[in-house]
C-alpha positions as CSV (number, residue, x, y, z in Angstrom):
1,M,69.3,18.2,-60.9
2,R,65.9,19.1,-62.1
3,N,64.8,15.5,-62.0
4,M,66.1,15.1,-58.5
5,S,64.4,18.4,-57.4
6,L,61.2,17.3,-59.0
7,R,61.5,13.9,-57.3
8,K,62.0,15.6,-54.0
9,K,59.1,17.9,-54.7
10,L,56.9,15.0,-55.5
11,L,57.9,13.2,-52.4
12,L,57.3,16.3,-50.3
13,T,53.9,16.7,-51.9
14,I,52.8,13.1,-51.8
15,T,53.9,12.5,-48.2
16,P,51.5,15.0,-46.6
17,I,48.6,13.7,-48.8
18,T,49.4,10.2,-47.8
19,C,49.6,11.2,-44.1
20,A,46.3,13.1,-44.5
21,A,44.7,10.0,-46.0
22,I,46.0,7.8,-43.2
23,I,44.8,10.4,-40.6
24,S,41.4,10.6,-42.3
25,L,41.1,6.9,-42.3
26,A,42.1,6.7,-38.7
27,I,39.5,9.4,-37.7
28,I,36.8,7.6,-39.7
29,S,37.8,4.3,-38.1
30,Y,37.8,5.9,-34.7
31,H,34.3,7.4,-35.2
32,L,33.0,4.1,-36.5
33,S,34.5,2.2,-33.6
34,S,33.3,4.9,-31.2
35,D,29.8,4.7,-32.7
36,A,29.9,0.9,-32.5
37,V,31.0,1.1,-28.8
38,M,28.2,3.6,-28.0
39,S,25.7,1.5,-29.9
40,Q,26.7,-1.6,-28.0
41,Q,26.6,0.3,-24.7
42,E,23.1,1.6,-25.5
43,K,22.0,-2.0,-26.3
44,N,23.6,-3.2,-23.1
45,M,21.9,-0.4,-21.1
46,E,18.5,-1.3,-22.7
47,I,19.0,-4.9,-21.8
48,I,19.8,-4.0,-18.2
49,V,16.8,-1.7,-17.9
50,Q,14.4,-4.3,-19.4
51,K,15.9,-6.9,-17.0
52,T,15.5,-4.6,-14.0
53,V,11.9,-3.7,-15.0
54,S,11.1,-7.5,-15.3
55,E,12.7,-8.1,-11.9
56,L,10.7,-5.3,-10.3
57,D,7.4,-6.7,-11.8
58,R,8.2,-10.2,-10.4
59,W,9.2,-8.7,-7.1
60,I,5.9,-6.8,-6.7
61,D,4.0,-9.9,-7.9
62,E,5.6,-11.8,-5.1
63,R,4.6,-9.2,-2.5
64,E,1.0,-9.3,-3.8
65,R,0.9,-13.1,-3.4
66,E,2.3,-12.8,0.1
67,V,-0.3,-10.2,1.3
68,I,-3.1,-12.4,-0.2
69,L,-1.8,-15.4,1.8
70,L,-1.7,-13.3,5.0
71,S,-5.3,-12.2,4.4
72,K,-6.4,-15.8,4.5
73,D,-4.7,-16.5,7.9
74,N,-7.5,-17.5,10.3
75,L,-5.7,-16.1,13.3
76,L,-5.6,-12.7,11.6
77,K,-9.3,-13.0,10.8
78,D,-10.0,-13.6,14.4
79,A,-7.9,-10.7,15.5
80,C,-9.9,-8.4,13.2
81,Q,-13.0,-9.5,15.2
82,G,-11.5,-8.9,18.6
83,R,-10.4,-12.5,19.3
84,R,-7.0,-14.1,19.9
85,S,-5.2,-10.7,19.7
86,D,-2.1,-11.8,21.6
87,E,-1.6,-14.8,19.4
88,A,-2.1,-12.6,16.3
89,Q,0.5,-10.1,17.5
90,K,3.1,-12.8,17.9
91,R,2.3,-14.2,14.4
92,L,2.8,-10.7,12.9
93,I,6.1,-10.4,14.7
94,T,7.2,-13.8,13.4
95,Y,6.2,-13.0,9.8
96,Q,8.0,-9.7,9.9
97,Q,11.2,-11.2,11.3
98,L,11.2,-13.8,8.5
99,S,10.9,-11.2,5.8
100,P,13.3,-8.3,6.0
101,V,11.6,-6.7,3.0
102,Y,8.8,-5.7,5.3
103,E,9.2,-2.5,7.3
104,N,6.3,-3.7,9.4
105,L,3.1,-5.6,9.2
106,V,-0.2,-4.0,10.1
107,L,-3.8,-4.9,10.8
108,I,-6.3,-2.3,9.9
109,D,-10.0,-2.2,10.7
110,T,-12.8,-1.8,8.1
111,N,-12.7,2.0,8.5
112,G,-9.0,2.3,7.8
113,V,-7.7,2.6,11.4
114,I,-4.5,0.7,12.3
115,F,-5.1,-1.4,15.4
116,M,-2.2,-3.8,15.4
117,L,1.5,-3.8,14.4
118,A,4.3,-6.3,14.3
119,L,6.7,-3.7,15.5
120,K,5.2,-1.2,17.9
121,A,5.7,2.5,17.1
122,E,4.5,5.5,19.0
123,G,1.5,7.2,17.5
124,V,0.7,4.6,14.9
125,I,-2.0,2.6,16.7
126,G,-5.2,4.5,16.1
127,M,-3.8,6.2,12.9
128,K,-6.5,6.6,10.2
129,L,-4.7,5.8,7.0
130,S,-7.5,7.3,4.9
131,D,-6.4,10.7,6.2
132,H,-3.0,10.2,4.5
133,P,-3.2,10.9,0.7
134,E,-0.6,8.3,-0.2
135,Y,-2.4,5.5,1.6
136,S,-6.0,6.5,1.4
137,I,-6.4,4.6,-2.0
138,N,-5.3,1.4,-0.3
139,I,-8.1,1.7,2.2
140,A,-10.7,2.5,-0.5
141,K,-9.6,-0.4,-2.7
142,A,-9.7,-2.9,0.2
143,Q,-13.2,-1.7,1.1
144,Q,-14.1,-2.6,-2.5
145,G,-12.5,-6.1,-2.1
146,Q,-9.3,-5.4,-4.0
147,V,-5.7,-6.1,-3.4
148,W,-3.7,-2.9,-4.0
149,V,-0.1,-1.8,-4.4
150,G,0.0,1.9,-3.5
151,D,2.3,4.7,-4.4
152,V,5.6,5.1,-2.6
153,G,5.4,7.3,0.4
154,K,7.3,8.2,3.6
155,S,6.7,5.8,6.4
156,P,5.0,7.4,9.4
157,V,7.0,5.0,11.6
158,T,10.6,5.3,10.3
159,G,10.5,8.1,7.7
160,R,11.9,5.7,5.1
161,P,10.4,5.2,1.7
162,V,7.8,2.4,1.7
163,L,5.4,0.8,-0.8
164,L,2.1,-0.2,1.0
165,V,0.5,-3.4,-0.3
166,T,-2.9,-4.2,1.2
167,A,-5.5,-6.9,0.9
168,P,-9.0,-7.2,2.4
169,I,-9.6,-9.8,5.1
170,M,-12.8,-11.7,4.5
171,D,-14.5,-14.1,6.9
172,N,-17.3,-16.2,5.3
173,G,-17.8,-13.4,2.7
174,T,-17.9,-10.6,5.3
175,F,-15.3,-7.8,5.1
176,V,-13.7,-7.8,8.6
177,G,-10.4,-5.9,8.1
178,I,-7.3,-5.2,6.1
179,V,-3.8,-6.5,6.2
180,G,-1.0,-4.2,5.2
181,T,2.6,-4.9,4.3
182,P,4.7,-1.7,4.1
183,I,7.6,-2.7,1.8
184,E,11.0,-1.3,2.3
185,L,11.9,0.2,-1.1
186,T,15.5,0.5,-0.1
187,Y,15.6,-3.3,0.1
188,F,14.8,-3.5,-3.7
189,S,17.3,-0.8,-4.4
190,E,20.1,-2.7,-2.5
191,Q,19.2,-6.1,-3.9
192,V,18.7,-5.1,-7.5
193,I,19.4,-1.5,-8.5
194,N,22.8,-1.1,-6.7
195,K,24.2,-4.3,-8.4
196,H,24.1,-2.8,-11.9
197,K,27.0,-0.7,-13.0
198,I,27.2,1.2,-16.4
199,G,30.8,1.6,-17.5
200,E,33.2,2.9,-15.0
201,T,31.0,5.4,-13.1
202,G,27.5,4.9,-14.4
203,Y,24.6,3.5,-12.4
204,L,20.9,2.9,-12.5
205,F,18.2,4.7,-10.6
206,M,14.4,4.6,-10.8
207,V,11.9,7.4,-10.8
208,D,8.1,7.5,-10.9
209,S,6.0,9.4,-13.4
210,N,6.2,12.6,-11.3
211,G,10.0,12.5,-11.3
212,T,10.3,11.3,-7.7
213,V,13.3,9.0,-7.1
214,L,12.2,5.6,-6.0
215,A,15.4,3.7,-6.0
216,H,19.0,5.0,-6.1
217,P,22.4,3.8,-5.1
218,E,22.6,6.8,-2.7
219,K,19.8,6.4,-0.2
220,G,19.7,10.1,0.5
221,N,18.3,10.7,-3.0
222,I,15.3,8.5,-2.6
223,L,11.9,10.3,-2.4
224,K,13.6,13.5,-3.8
225,L,12.6,15.0,-7.2
226,H,15.0,14.2,-10.0
């Protein structure tokens, strides 16, 4: 009886220890698996972020090349000097229609005053962009002969977030005007940012150095502080 009792006691003692060991191993295994999953997710997120940054760089480079090409258009050069204005207006409209990324296309005189638009909007013709802090640097850089990608600002035409890219228009070495391409930032958000999903409910969004949201799956969050 004593041996049987002892055997029962041993079984009762060993079983909880064995269970505890199994549970401990399960917990350790779970944490290791969880850490591995989290580590892999972090790596995946880092890859997605790097890929998105590279896409943004390429996207902006393309916009710079486009504005440079526009600045070399002889018809636009003439328009800046008061010639062939009707033809230039039609060409701006055509360019804008072919590129949905543009909110508009604008010609600006050497003092930074808008004098022609692809899409007409009340109160924009005659607007002096140097009076607008977010766009004044574009004018200053164009006057210095530089192509410039400005900061994101609210469009005076639509109120939507735009990125103004500008290039000086030169005719035989003389600065005669500026071409501006206000870029729809929501277009980049829709084409790139919104396509990336993190897990079941995660998503990407983009902010500038001041914490202003530049791209977000929910358009209402763009241009708000994060």
